[in-house]
C-alpha positions, 0 to 999 in steps of 0.5 A: 613393512610386511609385519604391519600388513596383518594389523591394517587388514585386521583394522579394516575388518573391524571397521566393516563389522562396526558400520555395515554398508547400506544397500541400494534396496535398503536406501530405496525402502526409506524413500517416501512421498512428502506432503506439501502440508508436512513440508510447511509444518516443518518449515512454517517460517517460510509462510510468515510464522516466524515468531508468535507476534508475526504469526498473529498478524499473518493469521489476521492478514490471510483471513482479511485478504480472503474476505475482501477478495470474496466480496469484491469478486461478488460485487459487494461493498465489503463490511469486515469485522476483526475480533481478537480475544484473549484465551485462557490456558487451562484453568488459569484466569485471563491474563492482560492482552500484553502478557497473553500467549493464546488468542482467538481470531474471528473474521466476519464478512458480508461476502457471497459465502462458500458452497458447503462442499468446498468449505473443508478444502478451502480451509484445510488443504494447502494449494487449493484455490481458484486464484493460482491459474487465473491471470487477474489481480487479486490479493491471494495468489497461491492457495496457501494463506488461510489453510496455513493459518489453520495449520499453525493453529492446529500445531500450536493449540490443537484446536480446529478451524471453526467456519460458519458460511451462508450463501443467501437468506433462503439457504441454511448456514453451515457450521464446520470444524476442520483440521488438516491431515498433514501426511495426506494434505486432506481435510479432517472434518470434526463437525458439520451441521446446520445452524441459525445465523443472523447474517443473510450471507457471508463467512465467519472463520475463527482460529485459536493460535499461540501469539503475542499482541503488541501495538506499534510497528508491524502489528495487527493495528498497523496492518488494519490502519494501512489496509484502510488507506489502500482500500477506502471502499471497505468498512472495517470494525476492529475489536482489540484484545483490550476491549476497544472498538475501532471503526474505519468508515467507508470513504468510497461507496463504489467498488473498484473496477472489477479486473478481467481474466486474461490469457498468458502473454507470449513474452511471459512464458518459458520454453518448457511452458510452451511445450506443455501448452502445445500438448494440452491445447484444444486448438486443432492447428498451430495457428489457432493455438497461438491465437486462442491460447495467448493474448494479443496474438491475432490470426494474422500475426499467428500465421506470420509467426509460423511462416517465420519459424518455417512451420506450417500454420496447419500443423498439429500442436501436439506434433511440435517437438524438439528443434522445431518447438525451440525455433518456434519459441525463439521466433515468438520472443523475437516477434514484436507483439502488443503489450497485454491488456490492463483491464486485468488490473484494478489500481487504487487511483490517485483520488482514493490514495489522497483520501486514505492518506488524508484520513489516516496521516496528519500532515500539511501536504499530500500528493499521489501519482499513478504511472501508466501500465508497464510489463515485466515478463509478459505480466502487466503491472501499475505502480502508484505512489503517494506522499504525506509531508509535514505535521498537522498545523495548529493555531495554538503554540504548544509550550516547550517541554523542559529538556530531559536527559536522554538514555544511551542511544536515544534521540530527540524526536523532531525534524531529524526523524526519518521518513516512513515507507508504507508498501503495498502489493495488490492493496495488501500492506507489506510489513516485514522484510522492508530492506529486501523489497524493491519498493524500499530500495527505490526510495533509498535510490531516489535523490530527495535532496533535489527536492529540498529534503535532507538525506544521508548517503544510502539512507531514507530522507529525513523529516516528517514524511510518509511515502506510499508505494503500491504495485498492482499486478496479475502476478506480484513477484514476491521474494518468498511464500510469505509475500512480504517483499517484492523482487527486484525486477528492473522494470518494476524498480524503474517505474517506482523510481519515476513515480517517486520522482514525480511526487518529489517534484511536487513536494519541492515546488510546495516547499519553495512556494511555502518558503517564499510565501513566509517571507512575503508575509513577513514583508507585509507585516512590516508594511502594516506596522507603520501604516497607522503611524503614517496615517496619523502623521499625515493627519497631523500635517493636514490639521486633523482634517484628513479622512484617516480611514480612507487613507489607511485603506489605500495604504493597505491596498498598496501594501497588498498589491506590492506583496501579491494582492488579488492577482495572486488570489485569482491565479491560485483560485481553488480548482478541482485539479488541485493547487496550480502546478500541483495536480492531485494534491492536498494542502492543509492549513489552520484555515482549512484544506485546499487543492483536490479536497473537492474531488474526495469521495465525501464531497467536502468543498475545497477549503473545508476540512473533511468531516464524518471521520472517527476519532482514531483517524480524523485530522482536526484543524482549528481556525483562528480568527483573522484580522479584518482588512488583512488579505492572505495573498502572495506575490504575483506569479510568473509563467514558468515550465514545471511538471511537464507543462506551463505552470505559474510559479511564484517570482523571486522577491526583490532584493532586500524584500522577503516574501509573504504568506499566500492562501491560494495554494500554500499556507504556512499556518503561523505568522512571523512578527518582527521584533518590537511592539505592534501598535 
């Protein structure tokens, strides 16, 4: 054993020479501050710049969101122009848009403009903005978006962000070229001058980035399509890289109600935040601190909280520390306090959702639901849901295409397609991380089979359906800085589920009515097939002296009354509240539009298709000529309870009889004739 000791000692000595120990002083010398810009430069995927296609969308999204927020806060109806241009790399020729790798994004708005001194910091400094500390609904929240887009352009192309801004017709327009000093998170100004600009006020930002342009899901085109649905008061002009111009006209000519800023709610703060607020408050006493720095805490309730916590209401807030502060915090959380006010929110509204869905999505049935305000962690929020079902009716039957062999994994398009979910947070479309979003999980958890829609376990419902979900909140709980998915809070999930169930109940009622109406229409056709033969037979029995037209009219009246008649038309009269039992709903048929169409902002009368819509987003209906003397009615209605109140529902057809088509609330859009020749 003694012989091996020198060898072990020698090896240890050699190891110490090979890797000398690092002292604490040397380790301390390596420490340095990390700028937020420097951090996101290395972790740009956290902000939504994962790949070139997604990066292009993120840059457009941040610029458009800022433009809309600025216009709405200034009380201006937004006019926004988005232009994508292909940029040549070096001296090479311009490639096609689908093969290009570099683009110039230009977004122009008619907002209030930006003060000259603030332009460099807004566009070239991360975490700089006015929305982070305010509790009011807005699209932006963190002060990262547009400056991060400029940082991405700086990293990929080396080009600065170019900004033109003008605050009024009598003030000059300022032109800036700025970049970010990532080590200091401060703007670098390359150019600053006054220029002539034809706009009286507004802002234009141009960013040159590496990207990839491709149409389809999660593209710039889809983002702008969905933006026009949730923002009907916005006029959007989109110039694609291929040279096309798409215009989304303004459907509402009134701004949404301007949200008001509120103070924090006591239920929405944590213990550390309370300690910070106690040290920073301007209140002289603890009671005045509670009543002035929080919402929904009147002076009487503040005194009661102090009494319960066994603290003097006249105590100085800065002296509240340690166990006393912790007792005060638990007392606040245990006290029953009114929910925060909801004037800090600006929901889309049921009529606006209906208008957006109708203009953008072709279908047969549309409905929208707005839930009452709720609260999570002291933050108020409102859930809105909408639904578009079916395909636009067409009077002309389309010829069937010959069957073609399908590639491996390919499926035929048809009713087997799954529903599409479009998600929004504060009117902004969410196009990525769908499976991680609370909205999508709530759609999966809803039992759509109860409403007549097929659904596999753990999957989306099957059928031609678009499901709309929107959350409006002063602080949306996103899962990451890229703002692509909503966190799974129990309160949020519950409200989304309740809104989707209400939409599902209305859809189920529509489907049941349509099915019964189709059967009643077939039944009426059978009656009318034999009316002429019965009239001719009766005329022969009377020796040709029978008034055939009068008898024919009487028999048609009997057939109509047996299958609903005018009583159904009267019951299902077109009212502004929508079809009977289906509030805030629209039903589209080949003959026109029924339901809440009269409440839409363009004033189209119920029963008429909406007009003045561009070709990209217009729903076109054709009106076939109906035969004289044939009324489109349904069976008589019987009062049954539904949707929380007494609602007329079609009665079941009698045994051996099928149901007809009706026009008051539901149409099928096509006629089913029995076999055999019709005279």
